[in-house]
C-alpha positions in Angstrom: 22.9 -4.6 -4.8 19.6 -3.8 -5.3 17.0 -0.8 -6.7 15.0 0.8 -4.6 12.1 2.5 -6.3 10.2 5.3 -4.2 6.7 6.2 -4.9 4.6 8.1 -2.3 1.0 7.8 -1.5 -1.2 10.5 -0.8 -4.0 11.0 2.2 -7.5 10.4 0.8 -7.5 14.3 3.1 -5.5 17.2 2.7 -3.5 17.2 5.0 -1.8 13.9 6.5 1.1 13.5 5.4 2.8 10.9 2.7 4.0 7.7 3.1 6.4 6.2 1.5 6.9 2.7 0.5 10.4 1.1 -1.3 11.2 -1.9 -3.5 13.8 -3.6 -3.2 14.1 -6.4 -5.9 15.9 -9.9 -4.2 16.2 -12.3 -7.1 13.0 -13.6 -7.9 11.2 -11.4 -4.8 10.3 -9.1 -3.8 10.6 -6.6 -0.2 8.0 -3.7 -0.3 8.3 -1.8 2.9 6.2 1.3 3.7 6.9 4.3 6.5 3.2 4.7 6.9 2.6 7.9 8.9 -1.2 10.2 9.4 -3.0 7.5 11.0 -5.3 6.8 13.5 -3.1 5.4 16.6 -3.1 2.3 17.3 -6.3 0.7 14.3 -5.3 -2.1 12.1 -5.1 -1.7 9.1 -4.5 -2.6 4.5 -1.6 -2.4 2.6 -3.4 -3.4 -0.8 -3.3 -2.9 -4.1 -6.2 -1.5 -5.4 -7.6 -1.8 -9.6 -8.7 1.8 -9.6 -6.7 5.1 -9.2 -9.7 6.1 -6.3 -9.3 2.5 -5.0 -13.6 1.4 -5.6 -13.8 -1.8 -6.1 -11.7 -4.7 -4.3 -8.6 -5.0 -3.1 -6.0 -7.1 -2.9 -4.4 -7.1 0.6 -0.2 -7.2 0.5 0.4 -7.1 4.4 -2.5 -5.8 7.4 -0.5 -4.2 9.9 -1.6 -2.2 13.5 0.3 1.4 14.1 1.7 2.4 16.4 0.5 5.4 19.5 1.7 7.7 17.5 -0.5 6.9 14.1 2.7 5.5 12.1 4.0 1.7 11.5 6.8 0.7 9.5 4.8 -2.3 6.7 6.7 -4.8 5.3 5.5 -7.2 2.0 7.6 -10.0 1.3 6.9 -11.6 -2.4 6.6 -11.1 -6.1 5.3 -7.9 -5.4 5.4 -6.8 -9.3 4.3 -10.4 -10.9 1.1 -9.0 -8.0 0.7 -5.6 -9.9 0.9 -7.0 -13.3 -2.1 -9.4 -12.7 -5.3 -8.7 -14.6 -3.0 -6.3 -16.0 -3.3 -7.1 -19.9 -2.9 -3.6 -21.3 -0.2 -2.2 -20.7 -1.8 1.0 -19.9 -3.6 -1.0 -17.1 -1.9 -0.6 -14.0 -2.7 -0.4 -10.3 -2.6 1.8 -7.0 -1.7 1.4 -3.5 -3.9 1.3 -0.8 -4.2 1.9 2.9 -7.2 0.7 4.2 -8.9 0.5 7.9 -9.7 -3.2 8.8 -13.2 -3.8 10.7 -13.9 -6.8 12.0 -11.2 -8.0 9.1 -13.1 -6.7 6.2 -10.9 -3.7 4.1 -12.6 -0.5 5.1 -12.9 2.3 2.6 -9.4 4.0 1.3 -7.2 6.6 3.5 -4.5 7.0 2.2 -4.5 6.5 -2.2 -0.8 5.8 -3.9 -0.5 9.3 -6.0 1.6 8.7 -9.0 
């Protein structure tokens, strides 16, 4: 049975519904699944990792996705997610943060949702 880890991604702007994220262990790989809501309808976005809590600096994309007409999506990423999160974190107190940012001309814009925890 897979372990499930939950965290919430809160909106960068107040009033936007949160996004739920689950991480399922599948041996060496993990499946990250995000139930995304509160975004602009029919628009491309990226679920990414940021090195800073305010999401400033470069983002490491995990999965690109397109929202449905309601501005929601179910986003999946499969891989060695735990290793990606740990990369570049030599200090134990260093952590990385999940963010959601719109994609314009193939590049992430300013994040619209940030991890709260």
